[in-house]
DRENMARFI-748504 format. One record per residue (C-alpha): x, y, z; residue number from 1. Coordinates in pm, 1 decimal. Layout:
# residues N
ATOM        c1        c2        c3    k
ATOM         X         Y         Z  NUM
...
This chain:
# residues 55
ATOM        c1        c2        c3    k
ATOM  -13945.2  -11173.0    8881.1    1
ATOM  -13736.1  -11446.5    9049.6    2
ATOM  -13777.1  -11257.1    9385.5    3
ATOM  -14128.0  -11280.5    9342.2    4
ATOM  -14120.6  -11659.4    9253.8    5
ATOM  -13900.8  -11729.9    9564.2    6
ATOM  -14149.3  -11532.9    9782.3    7
ATOM  -14454.9  -11710.6    9664.7    8
ATOM  -14284.5  -12032.2    9705.8    9
ATOM  -14163.8  -11962.4   10070.4   10
ATOM  -14508.9  -11879.5   10161.5   11
ATOM  -14616.1  -12218.4   10066.9   12
ATOM  -14304.9  -12404.1   10210.7   13
ATOM  -14158.8  -12490.9    9877.7   14
ATOM  -13850.1  -12432.1    9674.9   15
ATOM  -13801.5  -12389.3    9301.2   16
ATOM  -13619.8  -12709.2    9267.4   17
ATOM  -13970.6  -12903.1    9331.1   18
ATOM  -14120.6  -12734.8    9031.9   19
ATOM  -14069.4  -12828.4    8663.5   20
ATOM  -13976.8  -12567.0    8392.2   21
ATOM  -14321.7  -12586.0    8275.7   22
ATOM  -14481.0  -12534.1    8624.3   23
ATOM  -14234.0  -12260.4    8690.5   24
ATOM  -14326.4  -12074.2    8380.0   25
ATOM  -14703.2  -12116.9    8483.5   26
ATOM  -14639.9  -11959.6    8804.4   27
ATOM  -14477.5  -11669.0    8641.3   28
ATOM  -14786.1  -11617.5    8438.3   29
ATOM  -15016.2  -11655.8    8748.2   30
ATOM  -14803.1  -11377.4    8938.8   31
ATOM  -14835.9  -11149.2    8642.9   32
ATOM  -15207.3  -11218.1    8618.2   33
ATOM  -15254.2  -11147.6    8997.6   34
ATOM  -15064.4  -10810.2    8955.6   35
ATOM  -15309.0  -10712.7    8684.1   36
ATOM  -15596.4  -10779.7    8917.9   37
ATOM  -15704.9  -11123.8    8815.2   38
ATOM  -15769.9  -11399.2    9041.2   39
ATOM  -15629.2  -11737.9    8994.3   40
ATOM  -15865.5  -12006.8    9108.5   41
ATOM  -15670.6  -12339.5    9027.2   42
ATOM  -15296.6  -12261.2    8985.9   43
ATOM  -14969.8  -12445.4    8998.3   44
ATOM  -14964.5  -12423.9    9382.0   45
ATOM  -15321.9  -12600.7    9411.9   46
ATOM  -15185.0  -12929.1    9256.6   47
ATOM  -15170.2  -13193.0    9527.6   48
ATOM  -14877.1  -13383.6    9349.6   49
ATOM  -14655.7  -13093.3    9391.8   50
ATOM  -14671.7  -13146.0    9773.4   51
ATOM  -14611.6  -13503.2    9774.5   52
ATOM  -14287.0  -13451.4    9566.2   53
ATOM  -14184.7  -13262.7    9891.3   54
ATOM  -14158.8  -13566.6   10097.0   55
């Protein structure tokens, strides 16, 4: 699961250190949901404040 999280974050140009523990847990749930065939419409990575933390 850690590799999948890192891969998803790399696709968005982010790192694990930018996310809170809660956000990481939610991201894990989203990855599992996608693997089960669900579509995540408004996930953790859709939060604009996450990208402001990057700066």
